C-alpha positions in Angstrom: 6.1 -13.3 15.7 8.9 -11.3 16.5 9.9 -11.3 20.2 8.2 -7.7 21.4 9.6 -5.5 24.9 7.7 -5.0 27.7 5.1 -2.3 27.8 2.4 -2.3 25.3 2.5 -5.1 22.3 3.6 -4.3 19.1 0.2 -4.3 17.6 -0.9 -1.5 20.0 2.3 0.3 19.4 1.9 0.6 15.5 -2.0 1.8 15.9 -0.9 4.6 18.1 1.8 5.4 15.7 -0.2 5.2 12.4 -3.1 7.6 14.9 -0.4 10.1 15.4 0.6 10.6 11.8 -3.2 10.4 10.7 -3.8 13.6 13.4 -0.9 15.5 11.8 -2.1 14.8 8.3 -5.5 15.7 9.3 -4.8 18.8 11.0 -2.7 20.3 8.0 -5.1 19.7 5.2 -5.9 22.2 3.0 -2.9 24.8 4.4 -0.3 26.1 2.1 2.5 23.1 1.7 5.8 23.4 1.4 7.0 20.9 -1.4 10.4 19.1 -1.0 11.2 18.0 -4.8 12.6 14.3 -4.8 13.2 14.1 -8.5 11.3 12.2 -11.5 8.2 14.2 -10.5 7.9 13.1 -7.0 7.9 15.4 -4.0 7.2 15.5 -0.3 5.7 18.2 1.7 5.9 19.3 4.7 3.0 17.7 6.0 4.8 14.5 5.1 7.7 15.3 7.3 5.6 16.0 10.3 3.6 13.3 10.1 7.0 11.3 10.2 8.0 12.8 13.3 5.2 12.2 15.0 5.3 8.3 14.2 8.8 8.2 15.2 7.8 10.0 18.7 5.4 7.3 19.5 7.7 4.3 18.1 10.8 6.1 20.1 8.9 6.3 23.4 7.6 2.5 23.3 10.6 0.8 21.5 13.7 2.9 21.7 16.0 0.2 20.9 14.3 -0.5 17.5 15.2 0.8 14.0 12.8 2.7 11.7 12.9 3.0 8.0 10.9 6.3 7.0 9.8 7.2 3.5 11.0 10.9 4.4 13.9 10.6 7.3 15.5 7.3 5.6 16.9 4.7 8.2 17.1 5.9 11.8 18.1 4.2 15.4 20.7 1.8 16.5 22.8 0.1 13.4 22.2 -3.3 15.0 18.9 -3.6 15.7 17.1 -6.9 15.6 13.6 -5.2 14.7 12.8 -2.4 11.9 9.8 -0.5 11.4 8.8 0.8 8.2 7.2 4.1 8.1 5.0 6.0 5.1 3.6 9.0 6.8 1.6 10.1 4.1 0.8 7.5 1.1 -1.1 9.6 -1.5 0.9 12.7 -1.2 0.0 13.7 -4.7 -3.9 13.5 -3.7 -3.0 15.6 -0.6 -1.5 18.2 -1.8 -4.1 18.9 -4.4 -6.8 18.6 -1.9 -8.0 15.1 -2.4 -8.4 13.6 1.0 -7.8 9.9 -0.3 -4.8 9.2 1.0 -3.2 6.9 4.3 -0.4 6.7 7.0 1.2 3.2 6.9 3.2 2.0 10.1 4.3 -2.0 9.9 6.8 -3.9 12.3 8.9 -5.9 9.5 7.9 -9.3 9.9 5.0 -8.6 12.3 1.9 -6.0 13.0 0.7 -3.7 11.0 -1.5 -0.2 11.1 -3.1 1.8 8.3 -4.9 4.8 9.2 -7.2 6.7 7.3 -7.2 10.2 8.4 -10.5 11.6 7.2 -12.3 8.2 7.1 -11.6 7.8 10.8 -10.7 4.4 10.2 -7.7 2.3 11.4 -7.0 -1.0 10.0 -4.8 -3.1 11.9 -3.3 -6.5 11.8 -1.2 -8.6 14.5 -0.1 -10.7 11.6 -2.9 -13.3 12.5 -6.2 -11.7 12.2 -7.2 -8.2 10.6 -9.4 -5.8 12.0 -10.9 -2.4 11.5 -11.3 0.1 14.4 -13.5 3.1 14.5 -15.2 5.2 17.1 -14.2 3.0 19.8 -15.2 -0.3 18.2 -13.6 -3.2 16.3 -14.8 -5.5 13.6 -13.1 -8.0 11.3 -12.2 -7.3 8.0 -13.9 -9.6 5.5 -12.6 -9.4 2.2 -15.6 -9.5 -0.7 -15.3 -9.0 -4.5 -19.0 -8.0 -4.6 -18.2 -4.2 -5.7 -16.5 -5.3 -8.8 -14.0 -2.3 -8.2 -10.4 -2.7 -8.9 -7.6 -0.3 -7.9 -5.1 -0.1 -10.8 -1.6 1.7 -9.9 -1.1 3.8 -13.1 1.8 5.6 -11.9 5.1 5.7 -14.2 7.7 4.2 -14.6 6.7 0.8 -16.0 9.8 -1.6 -14.9 7.7 -4.6 -16.4 6.9 -3.2 -19.9 6.4 -4.5 -22.6 5.8 -7.7 -20.8 3.4 -6.2 -18.5 1.8 -2.7 -17.8 -1.1 -2.5 -15.2 -2.6 0.2 -17.4 -3.5 -2.3 -20.0 -5.8 -4.1 -17.8 -8.3 -0.9 -18.6 -8.4 -1.8 -22.1 -8.9 -5.6 -22.0 -12.5 -6.4 -22.9 -12.6 -9.1 -20.2 -12.0 -6.2 -17.6 -14.3 -3.8 -19.0 -16.8 -6.6 -18.9 -16.2 -7.6 -15.1 -15.0 -4.7 -13.3 -14.6 -1.1 -12.8 -11.3 0.8 -12.5 -10.4 2.8 -9.4 -7.0 4.8 -8.3 -6.8 6.1 -4.8 -3.6 5.9 -2.0 -1.7 2.5 -2.5 -2.1 1.4 0.8 -5.5 2.5 1.1 -6.4 0.6 -1.7 -5.2 -2.7 -0.2 -6.8 -2.0 3.1 -10.2 -1.6 1.3 -9.6 -4.9 -0.5 -9.0 -6.7 2.8 -12.4 -4.7 4.0 -14.5 -5.7 1.1 -14.7 -2.2 -0.2 -12.5 -3.4 -3.4 -12.3 -6.6 -5.4 -8.7 -6.0 -6.1 -5.7 -4.0 -6.4 -2.7 -4.4 -8.9 0.4 -3.0 -9.7 3.8 -3.5 -11.5 7.1 -3.2 -9.8 10.0 -5.5 -8.0 9.8 -6.9 -4.5 7.2 -4.8 -2.6 7.0 -6.7 0.6 9.7 -4.6 2.3 8.4 -1.3 1.0 7.3 1.2 3.1 4.8 1.9 0.3 3.2 -1.3 0.4 4.1 -3.7 3.4 1.4 -2.3 5.6 -1.4 -3.0 3.0 0.1 -6.9 2.3 -0.1 -7.6 5.8 -3.6 -6.6 5.9 -4.4 -8.2 3.2 -2.7 -11.7 3.6 -4.2 -11.6 7.5 -7.7 -10.9 6.1 -7.5 -13.9 3.6 -7.1 -12.5 0.4 -5.1 -14.0 -2.2 -1.9 -12.1 -2.7 0.7 -13.0 -5.4 3.0 -11.3 -7.7 1.8 -10.2 -11.3 3.0 -13.6 -12.6 1.1 -15.2 -9.9 4.4 -16.4 -8.0 4.4 -15.7 -4.2 5.8 -12.4 -2.8 9.5 -12.1 -2.1 13.2 -10.8 -3.3 12.2 -12.0 -6.7 9.0 -11.0 -6.6 7.4 -8.9 -9.5 4.5 -6.4 -8.5 1.4 -7.1 -6.9 -2.1 -8.6 -7.4 -4.1 -8.8 -4.2 -7.7 -10.1 -4.7 -10.5 -10.7 -2.4 -11.0 -13.8 -3.6 -9.7 -16.7 -5.8 -12.1 -16.3 -8.5 -11.1 -12.4 -8.9 -7.6 -13.3 -8.7 -7.7 -16.0 -11.5 -9.6 -13.6 -13.7 -7.0 -10.7 -13.2 -4.2 -13.3 -13.6 -5.9 -14.6 -17.0 -6.3 -11.1 -18.1 -2.5 -10.2 -17.3 -1.3 -13.3 -19.3 -3.4 -12.2 -22.2 -3.5 -8.7 -22.3 -6.2 -8.5 -24.9 -5.5 -6.1 -27.9 -2.2 -5.0 -26.5 -0.6 -8.4 -26.5 0.1 -7.9 -30.1 2.3 -4.7 -29.5 4.9 -7.1 -28.0 5.1 -9.7 -30.6 8.4 -10.1 -32.7 8.4 -7.7 -35.4 6.1 -5.3 -33.9 6.4 -1.9 -33.5 7.6 -0.6 -30.0 5.7 1.4 -27.7 6.5 5.0 -27.0 8.4 5.4 -23.8 6.1 6.6 -20.9 6.8 10.2 -20.4 
């Protein structure tokens, strides 16, 4: 565990910061939003920016010597800081902007505690790095993963960095996937929190090393602390050489998904030598 300064412990700082961001996100829901273009179809809103400032306020007050890497504001704080917080103030901006409340607020200390707040569900998912819990209405309960729902969240957002070798979207057409699971798509971190809480069987996404991403780090920390099986899409441990993410409630679910990813069913033939190339996603 990272050495923490005096005052509230890092778990409580993460929780308070995530709640502060969630309050802003909840208060601005349904209002007219200003959008800030990030290119390639991505954008932020003034709600994202305001939520990040609320989170920064909490972290600065409790940990003035720490650095923060925010989705909207980039790196701030002392350049020589030994500790850094990763902040995604509104995971699911597109959902939020069109009136869909399936979003999350992520705060995680690199290598330490994390908190994921559901602004509309009223829940905060918290880990101190060893255990994972959910807080709601003044109470607290452990997170217990379960594959019983058979629901698997699959990230369908382009680009597809692993194509043609792997695209998460191909799982949806795999015969074994259709027989065993049903797909869902929500906010990235809300989906991971739900895997840890037993509300989802698994989550799958393409990509590179996601362990230090403001979008994924908090959710990965929750899943690991809850006892989920967490690897890359190639089955290897997450890390600098990592490829994407498979977070499953149990070993059986993880094994089934890995076998489908390696097989890719009817789409595998498209990648064989001499096969016609796939169209470029647009």
